[in-house]
Structure formats: structure tokens, C-alpha cells
VOLO-609238 format. One record per residue: x, y, z negated of N, C-alpha, C, O in turn. Coordinates in steps of 0.1 Angstrom, whole numbers, plus 5000, padded with zeros to 4 digits. Layout:
BEGIN
XYZXYZXYZXYZ/...
REM end
This chain:
BEGIN
500849885000500050005000500950135000501850144992/500650225009501550345010501050445000500050434993/501950554999501650654988500350724991499650754981/499950755003498750825006497550745001496550804996/497550615003496450524999496350524984495250534978/497550514977497550514963497050644957496250654947/497450754963497050884959495450904960494850964951/494950854971493450864973492750784962491750834956/493150664959492550584948492750644934491750644927/493950684931494250724917493750864914493650894902/493650954924493051084921491551074919490951134911/490950984927489450954926489150894912488150924906/490050804907489850744894490050834883489550814872/490750944885491151044874490051154873490151234864/489151164882488251284882487351284871486751394868/487151174863486251174852486951224839486251244829/488251244840488951304828488851454829489151514839/488351524818488051664818489151734811489251704798/490051804817491151874810491751984817492852034814/491152044827491652154835491352284827490252334828/492352334820492052454812493352534811494352484816/493252654805494452734804495552654796495252574787/496752674800497852584795498052594780498352504773/497952724775498152744760499652744756499952734744/500552754766501952754763502652854773502452854785/503552934768504353024776505752974777506452944767/506252944789507652904791508152964804507652924815/509153054803509653114815510653014822511252934816/510753034835511652954842513052984839513353104835/513952894839515352914835516252864846515852784854/517552904846518452864856518652714856518852654845/518552654867518752504868517452424867517452304869/516352494864515052424863514052474874514352574880/513052394876511952434886510652454879510252364871/510052564881508652594875508652654862509752664855/507552704858507352774845505852744841505052694848/505552784828504152774824503752904817504552974811/502452934819501853054813500753024804499852944808/500653084793499553064783498253104788497253054784/498153204797496953264801496253184813495153214816/496953084818496353004828497352954838498552974837/496852874848497652814858497052844872495852854873/497852854882497352874895496452764899496752644895/495552784908494552684911494852614924495452664933/494352494925494352414937492952364940492052374932/492852304952491452254956491552114962492452084969/490552034958490551894963489751894976489151994980/489751784982489051764995487551794995486951845005/486951764983485451794982485151934976484051954973/486152014975485852154972486052184957485852304953/486352084949486552114934487852194932488852164938/487752294923488852374920489652324908489052304898/490852284910491652224899492952304896493352384905/493452294884494652364881495952284882497052334884/495752154882496852064881496751944891495651924896/497851884893497851754900497251654890498051614881/496051604892495451524882495351384887494551354896/496151294882496151154887496351054876496651094865/496050924879496350814870497650754874497950744886/498450704865499650634868499150494874499850444883/498150434868497550314873496050304869495650364858/495250234877493950204873493650054871492550014871/494749984869494649834867494549814852495549784845/493249824847493049824832492749684826492049604833/493249664815492949534808491749554798491249454793/491249674796490149694788488849694796488849704808/487749674789486449664796485349764790484349714786/485749894790484849994784483750024794483950054806/482450004790481350014799481150144806480550144817/481650254800481450384806482550424816482450524823/483550334818484750374826484750304840484450184841/485050384850485050324864486250224865486150144874/487250234857488450154858488350024849489349954849/487249994843487149874834487449754843487149744855/487949654836488449534843487249464850487549394860/486049474846484949404852484349474864483449424870/484749594866484249674877484949644890486149624891/484249634901484749604914485149734921484349794928/486449774919486949894924488349874930489049794924/488749954940490149934945491149964934490950064927/492149884933493249904923494549944929494849904941/495250024922496550074926497350124914496850154904/498650124916499650174906500750244912501350204922/501150364906502350434910503450384902503350324891/504650394907505850384899506150524893505750624898/506950524882507250654876507950754886507650874886/508750704894509450784904508550844914508650954919/507550764919506550814928505750924923505551024930/505350924910504651034905505551154904505051264907/506751144900507751254899507951314913507951434914/508051234923508251284937507051364941507151464948/505851304939504651374942504451514936504151614942/504751514923504651644915505551744921505151864923/506851714923507751814928507451854943507551964946/506951754950506651784964505451884965505451974973/504351854957503251944957503552084951503052184955/504452084941504852214935505552294946505352414947/506452234953507252314963506452364974506752464981/505252294977504352344987503352444981502452494989/503552474969502652574962501252524961500252604960/501052394960499652344958499352334943498152354940/500252324935500052304920501052384912502052434917/500652404899501652464890501852364878502652404869/501252254878501452164867500952024870500451994881/501051934860500651794861499751754850500051774838/498651684853497851614844497951464846497551414857/498451394837498751254839498051164829498251184817/497351064833496750964825496950824831497650814841/496450724824496650594829495650494823495150514812/495250394830494550284825495550204816496750234816/495050114807495850044798496449924806495749824809/497749934810498449824817499049734807499949774800/498649604807499149504798498749534784497949454778/499349634778499049674764499349824762500049884770/498949884751499250024749500650064749501050164755/501549984743502950024742503650014756504350104760/503249914764503849914778503350034786504150084794/502150064785501650184792502350314788502650394796/502550334775503150444770504650454775505150564778/505250344776506650334781506650384796507650454800/505650344804505650384818505350544818505950604827/504550594810504250734810505550814806505850914812/506250764796507450834791508450834802509150934805/508650714809509650714820509250804831510150864837/507950824834507450914844507851054840508451134849/507551094828507851234824509351254822509851374824/510051154819511551164819512151204833512951284834/511551134843511951164857511651314860512451384865/510351354856509951484860510751594852511151694859/510951574839511551674831513151674832513751784834/513751554831515151544830515851524843516951584845/515351444852515951414865515651534875516651584881/514451574875514051684885514051824879513751924886/514251834865514351954858513052044860513152164863/511851984860510652054862510252114848510052054838/510052254849509652324836508252364836507852444827/507352324845505952354846505152284835505652204827/503852314835502952264824502652124827502352084838/502652044817502251894817501351864806501551894795/500251794810499251744800499151594803498951554814/499251524792499351374793498351314783498151364772/497751204787496851124778497651024770498250934776/497551024757498150924749497250804749496050814751/497850684747497150554747496850514732497850484725/495650504728495350464714495950324711495850234720/496550314700497150184696498550174698499250074695/499250274705500650274708501450304695500950364686/502750254695503650284684503950424683503950504692/504150474670504450614667505750664673505850774677/506750574674507950614681507750654695508450744700/506850584702506550624716505750754717505950834726/504850774707504150904707505151014705504951124711/506150994696507051104693507851134706508051254709/508351034713509051064726508251124736508651214743/506951084738506151144748505851284744505751374753/505651314731505351454727506451554729506251674730/507651504730508851584734508851624748509551724752/508151544757508251574771507051644777507051684788/505951654769504751714774504451844767504951874756/503551924773503052044766501752024758501652074747/500851944763499651914756499351764757499651704767/498851714746498551564746497051544742496551614733/496451444748495051414745494951264741495651184746/494151244731493751104727492251104727491551164719/491651044737490251054740489350964730489650844729/488451024724487450944715486450884724485950764721/485950954734485050904744483550894739482750974743/483350804730481950784724481850844711482750834702/480750914708480550994696480450924683480650984672/480150794683479950724670480650584671480850534681/480950534659481650404658480750294663481250204669/479450304660478450204665478550194680478550084686/478550314687478550314702479850264707479950194717/480950294700482250244704482350094703482850024713/481850034693481849884691481049824702481449714707/479849884705478949814715479449824729479249734737/480149934732480549964747482049964750482349974761/482849964740484349964742484949864732485649904723/484649734734485149634724486649624721487049574711/487449684731488849674729489449794721490649794718/488549894718489050004711488450004697487349954694/489150074688488650084674488750234670489650314675/487950274660488050414655489350444650489950554652/489950344642491250364636492350384647493250464645/492350304658493350314668493350454675494350494680/492150514675492050644682492450754672493150854676/491950754660492250864650493650864645494250964642/494350744644495650734639496650824647497450894641/496750804661497650894668497251044668498151124668/495951074667495551214665496151274652496651384652/496051194642496551244629498051254629498651344624/498751154636500251164637500651284645501551354641/499951314656500351434665500151564657500951654657/499051564649498751684641499951714631500451824630/500351604624501351614614502751654620503451734615/502951594632504251624639504251764644505351834644/503151814649503051954654503352054642504152144644/502752024631502952114619504452104614505052204611/505051984614506451964610507352044619508352104615/507052034632507852094642507852244641508852314642/506652304638506552444636507452494624508152594625/507452414614508252444602509752434605510552524601/510152334613511552324617511952434626513152484625/511152474636511452584645511552714638512352804642/510852734627510952864619512352864612512752974609/512952754610514252754603515452734613516552784611/515152654624516252624633515752644648514852584652/516252744654515752784667515852674678515052674687/516852594676517052484686516452354682516852244688/515552354673514952224669514052174680513552244689/513952044681513151974692511652014691511052014680/511152064702509752094703508851974705509251874710/507551984700506651864701505251924704504651994696/504751884716503351914720503052064717502152094709/503852164723503652304719502252354722501852454716/501552304732500152354735499052284727497952304730/499452194717498452134709497852004716498251964726/496851954709496151834713494651854716494151954710/494051774723492651784727492051644727492751544726/490751634730490051504731488851524740488551634744/488251414744487051424753485951334747486151224742/484751384748483551304745482651284757482351384764/482151164759481151144769479751164764479351104754/478951234771477651274766476551204775476551214787/475651134768474551074775474650924778473650864782/475850874776476050724778475350644767474950524770/475250704755474650634744473650724737473550834741/472750674728471750754722472150854713471250924707/473450884711473950984701473351114705473351154716/472851184695472251314697473251434697474451414694/472851544702473751664702474151704688475351744687/473351684679473651714665474851624661475851684654/474851494663475951414660477251454667478351454661/477151494680478251534688478951654682480151664681/478051754679478651884675479151874661480251934657/478551794652479151764639480451694640481351734632/480551604649481851534651482951634656484051634651/482551714666483551814671483951914660485151944659/483051954651483452044640484451974631485452034626/484151844628485151764619486451754626487451754619/486551734639487751714646488651844646489851844644/487951954648488652084647489252104634490352154632/488452074623488852094610489952004605490952044599/489851874608490751774603491951754611493051714606/491951774625493051744633493651864640494551854648/493051984638493552104644493552104659494452154666/492552044665492452034680492352174686491752264681/492952184698492752304706491352304713490752414714/490952194718489752184726489152044724489851944723/487752044724487051924726486351934739485552034741/486551844748485851854761484651754762484651654755/483651804769482451724770482151684784482251764793/481951554787481751504800480451434801480151334795/479551494810478251434812478351294818479151274828/477651194813477751054818477251044832476151094835/477950974840477550934854477550784855478650724852/476450724859476450574860477450524870477650584881/478250424866479350374874479250224875479250154865/479150174887479150034890478049964883476850004883/478349844878477349754872477349764857477149664850/477549884851477649894837476349864830475249874836/476449824817475249794809474649914803473749904794/475050034807474550164801473450214810473150164821/472750324806471650384814472150414828473250454830/471250394837471550414851471050554856470850574868/470950654847470550784851471650884847472250864836/471850984855472851084851472451164839471251184837/473351214832473151314821472951454828473851484835/471951524825471751664831472951744828473351754816/473551814838474751894835474352014826475252064820/473152054825472752154816472952114802473352204793/472851984798473151944785474651954782474952004771/475451914791476851934789477252084787478052124779/476552174795476752314794476352364781477152444775/475252324775474752364762475752324751476052394742/476352204752477352164743478652244743479152274732/479052294755480152384756479852514749480652574742/478552564751478152684745478152674729478652764722/477652554724477652534710479052524705479352574694/479952464712481352454709482052594707482852614699/481652684717482152814716481652894704482452964698/480452864700479952924687480752874675480952944666/481052744675481852694664483252754664483752794653/483852774675485252814675485452964674486453014668/484553044679484753194680483753274673483953394671/482553224669481453304664481153284650480153334644/481853194643481653164629480453084626480053074614/479853014636478752924633479252794628480352754630/478352724621478652584617477652494623476552534627/477952364624477052264629475752254621474752234626/475952274608474852264599473852374601472652354599/474252494606473352604609472652574622471452614623/473252514632472652494645471652384645470752374653/471852284636470952164635470452144621471152154611/469152114620468552084607468451934605468351894593/468551854615468551704613469651644622470051704632/470051524619471151464626470651414640471551374648/469351404642468851354655468451464664467851434675/468651584660468251704668469051724681470351704680/468451764692469251804704469051954707468152014702/470052004714470052144718468952164728468552074736/468352284728467352324738467952324752469052384754/467352274762467752284776467352414782467852454793/466352484776465752604782466452724777466552834784/467052714765467652834759469152794754469452684751/469952904754471352874749471252854734470352904728/472352794728472252764714472152884705471452874694/472653004709472553114700471053164700470553204689/470453164711468953204712468153104704467253144697/468552974706467752874698467852894683466952874676/469152924679469352944664468553074660467953074649/468553174668467853304664466353284662465753334653/465753204671464353174670464053094658462953104652/464953014653464652934641465053014628464752964617/465653134630466053214618465553354620466353454618/464353374623463853514626463853604614463753724615/464053544602464053634590465253724590465253824582/466253694598467453784599467353894609468153984610/466253894616466053994627464854084625463954034618/464754194632465754254640466854314633466754354621/468054334640469254384634469454534639469254554651/469754624630469954764633471454774638472354754630/471654794651473054794657473854904651475154894651/473255014646474055124640474555104626475355184620/474154994620474554964606475054824604475754794594/474654724612475054584610476554564611477254634619/477054474603478554444603478854354616477954314622/480154344618480654274630480054124630479654084641/480054054619479653914619478153904622477753804628/477353994617475953994620475654024635474753964641/476454114640476254154654476554024663475854004674/477553944659477853824667476653724667476653644676/475753734657474653644656473553684666472553604668/473653804672472553854681472753794695473753814701/471753724700471853674714472053794724471453904722/473053774733473353884742474553974738474954054746/475053954726476154034721477353934718477153844710/478453954725479553874723480653944715480454054710/481853884715482953944706483354074711483454174703/483554094724484054224730482954324728483254434724/481654284731480554384729480454424714480154544712/480554334705480454364691481554464687481254564679/482754444692483854544688483554674695483954784688/483054684707482654804713481654884705481755004703/480654814700479554874692480154934679479855044675/481054864672481654904660482455034662482455124655/483255034674484055154677483255274681483455384677/482155244689481455364695480555424684480355544685/479955354675479055414665479755504655479155564647/481055494655481855584646481755734651481855824643/481455744664481355884670479955934669479756054666/478955844670477555884670476655764671477055654674/475355784668474355674668474155634683474155704692/474055504684473855444697472355424701471555404692/472055424714470755394719470855284729471955244732/469655244734469655134744470355154757471055064761/470255274763471055304775472555284773473255234782/473055334761474455324759474855174757475955134761/473955104750474254954749474354884762475254804764/473454924771473554864785474854894792475454814798/475355024790476555064797477754984791478754964797/477654944778478754864772478754724776479754654773/477754674783477754534787476854444779476954324781/476154494769475254414761474154354770473554434778/473854234769472854164777471454194771470954114763/470854304774469654344768468454254772467454254765/468654174782467554084786467253984775466153944773/468353954767468153874755468153954742467353924733/469054054741469254124729468154204725467954234713/467354254734466254354731465254304721464554384715/465054174720464054114711464654114697463854084687/465954134695466554104682467254224676467854214665/467154344682467854454677467054584677466054584684/467454674669466754804669467954914670469054894665/467555024676468455144676467755254669466655304673/468355304658467755404650466355364645465455454645/466155234642464855184637463855154648462755114644/464155174660463155154671463555034680464755014683/462554954684462854844693462654884707461954974710/463354824716463254854731461954804736461354874745/461454694731460254634736459454584724459954504716/458254634722457454584710456854454713455854434720/457454354707457054214709456854154695457854154687/455754104691455554034678456653924676456953854686/457153914664458253814662457653674659457753624648/457053624669456553484669457553394677457753424688/458053284671458953204678458553154692459253154702/457253114693456753054706456653164716457053144728/456253284712456153394722457553444727457753464739/458553454717459853494721460553394729461353424738/460253264727460853154735460453164749461253154759/459153194752458653214765459253334772459553334784/459353444764459953564770461453544774461853584784/462153464766463553444768463753344780464753354787/462853254781463053144791462353174804462353094814/461653294806460853314818461653334830461153314841/462953364829463753384841464753264843465653274851/464453154835465253044836465252974850464152944855/466352954856466452884869467052754866468152744860/466452644870466952514866466452394873466252394886/466152294865465852164871467152084870467352024860/467852094881469152024882470252134884470052234891/471452114878472552204879473552134888474252044883/473752184900474752124909475552234916475152354914/476552194923477352284931476452354941475852284949/476352494942475552554952475952524966477152504969/475052524975475352504989474852624997473852684994/475652655008475252765016473952735024473452825030/473552605024472452565032471152565024470052535029/471252585010470052585002469152705006469652815008/467852675007466952785011466652864999466652995000/466352804988466052884975466152784964465852674965/466552844952466552754940465252714935464252784937/465152594929463952544923463752614910464652614901/462552664908462152714895461752614885461052514890/462052624873461552534863459952534863459452644864/459252424863457852424863457352514852457852514840/456252584855455652674845455152604832454552494834/455552654821455252584808453852634804453552754805/453152544798451752584793451852684781452652654772/451052784781451152884771450152844759449052804762/450652854747449752814736448452894736448553014738/447352834734446052904735445953014725445353124729/446453004713446353114703447153234706447053334700/448053224716448853334720448453404733448953504736/447453344740447053404753446553544751446953634759/445653574742445253714741446353814737446353924742/447253764729448453844725449353874737449753994739/449553774746450353794758449653894768450353974774/448353884769447653974778447754124773447854214782/447854144760447854274755449254344757449254464758/450254264757451654324758452254314771453254374774/451654244781452154224794452054354802452454364814/
REM end
């Protein structure tokens, strides 16, 4: 099998790994090396089907000994198999970089023979790239659960970011659908990487030439919709991972039926994946907790409203908020007001009282915020604070159904079917429309 055929098979097999994100590490090019890395992002590349990617994203091999039901590369699935040698991956990386197709490498692999053997192949690949070819660009690599810690340490010295994928949100789902994996085998390397990152930071503060270890941190991926696990369980898990393991990112991947798996044969709506990313953003940057967003462990996020709007409707006792007096953290709780907008409001109101036209000029999304704020004690639109009524007002411009890549041949987007209005609110709606 030639390189071109291998590349076609192993890039297709890698597309379900979600990890194209800003690199999170700054490294300038130096004499005798090729490439550099920037913390603010990486130049983009495009695949044959139009997907925009940041890295050369491939598998070292898809000849897996595991039989995880959600994975296209499981041993029971009838799919073309291929494997690169470490040198072939190194040659491809440098060749694509010199053609200005890529600025970095994302490398993963199926489990070949056993975790330790697979890790040795990954280490040899990165050794070629870093030490033989002197490549200084960004590299993200997937660690193999169950591998020896000595191999994790060596791999961490060669990569910028490392991932250990949890995949399924609960231990029950993992046992049922990934019999070759265990919760302990996944969490142990994550804990080791966290401890080594912390130790390396302490050593670098004392010795400038100390060996670096995973400078861009670690991440993980969760598959959404393959099992009955609720959004509440997923977000609570993500919160625990951020707190316990210091992860940089948790990635969410909507389940897509693959081959003859024993899992559901329907796709997970991409809007659900999108809502989980929004909830994740609230966890990391807006001071929300999973306990605030969900009242029960079986609750799911609304597909019609973003998580902040959904939270606001369940906590109307906090609204409306007076923008000329509310503190920064309360402003962040208002739908339509983000971090930058909240800082602008704090700075601008020192000069004088703000009104709605000024808020609009600042970039506040009044389409959502107008129901939850007042300016000088006045609301922009007089709407009774009933959750059902506000939900319809917020969702009336929702465009949806399915979320897919737009096509230039689409005639018009499908509107969400009109929702039935509660009978006791019909007279109220007619009065304020």
C-alpha cells in the first residue's frame, strides 16, 4: 500500500477526534529548527470535503485490538486497515509544512498489540519529528490509557499538548460499550500528567534549562448521545475534570452511528453538542457551576435556548438587573452580555448613566438582554416576567431543525415548527404584541 492510500484511510479514521484548537503555547523558531508555535492559534488548512483544520490530523495506525462500540476502528468493524511507520509520519509532517499546508501535527493511534507498544511507536514518531528533523511547530498527541508512566514522561517531553480520552461519560456506559478500557486506566495517566506539569513548572521557576513537559496542558473528549447519559451528568463530569486534573479543554463530539455497532442508529443533533460547548464556556469563564445549571442529574439542556437564557428563565427572581448599578459578576449572568461587554459597561458608566441605544453601540445583544435589564429603572420592552412567555419571545427567531454545513444551493433555511402557545397566555400575548 502506497503513502497516498494510507493517508486517505488514516485521515478519514482520525476525523472523529476533536482537538483542533488554539495551541496554547508560544515557541519562537530558532536557528537550526523548522517551524514555530503561537499561543493565539495556528494557520488553517482545508480537507478535500471543505473542513477547515489547523493541523495535519492523522492516526499512526487504525489496526486496533480493542472493540469499543462507538469507534470506527474497533476490531469487529469491517473497515480498510493501514499503518504508517514513524518515519513516514515524520516525512509527511515536514513535507506538508514546507508546502505551507499545515503549522502543526495532531497524532493519535488505535491500540496496536497493547498500550505500551503503541506508545513506543508514538514516541519514536515524535523523536523523528523533533530530534531528527528539528521540527519546532505545535504537536498534539493522544496518550494511550494503560501505558507505563515512563512512556508517558518521554512522550510528554516531545509534545505540546496531550489528550487522554474518556469518551463515555459514565463508568456504566464504559463497561457496557468499551470492555477493554477501565475508568482507572483512563484517569491514572491524566493524574500523572497533571502532577508532572505542576512539578515541571516548579522546576522551571528554579532552573531555566529544566526539561519541559506538556507545556500546553492536557485535554480530553466526551462522546455525546451514544449512551443514555444526560447533559447534567456530562457537565458535572466536565466540571470535576477541570477541578481535579487542571484540564485546558473538554471536547464534546456528537455521536455518529458507525458500521454495525450495538449503539443507537440515529445521529446526535449537532445543536446538543453546541449547547454543551456553551455550558462548558459558562463553567470556564462566567463563574457558573453545574449545580446552578441543572437541578436534577437526569436533566438535559434546552435545544431551543442557550444555557444562560435557560438558567435565567429558571431564576427570574434575580432579574431585571439595573445595568448602571450591577456588579461585574451579576452582569455576566444576563443573557446577551459577555465578558467584554460587561467590562465596557463598568468602564462607561463611570462617566455617566447608560441607556439602551448606548448599550446597543457597545455590542450588547439586546435581542436577549432587553428582557432581563433596566436602564435608570426602565425596561426597553414591557413584558411580564413569566417563564413561558419569555421563553417564546427568546425562541421566536430560532432557526433550526438540523444543524449542518450551509450549502450555496440551499433555497431557504427550515424554521422550527411553531410551538403551541399556552392557553392562559394567549390574551396576554395579544395585549403586548
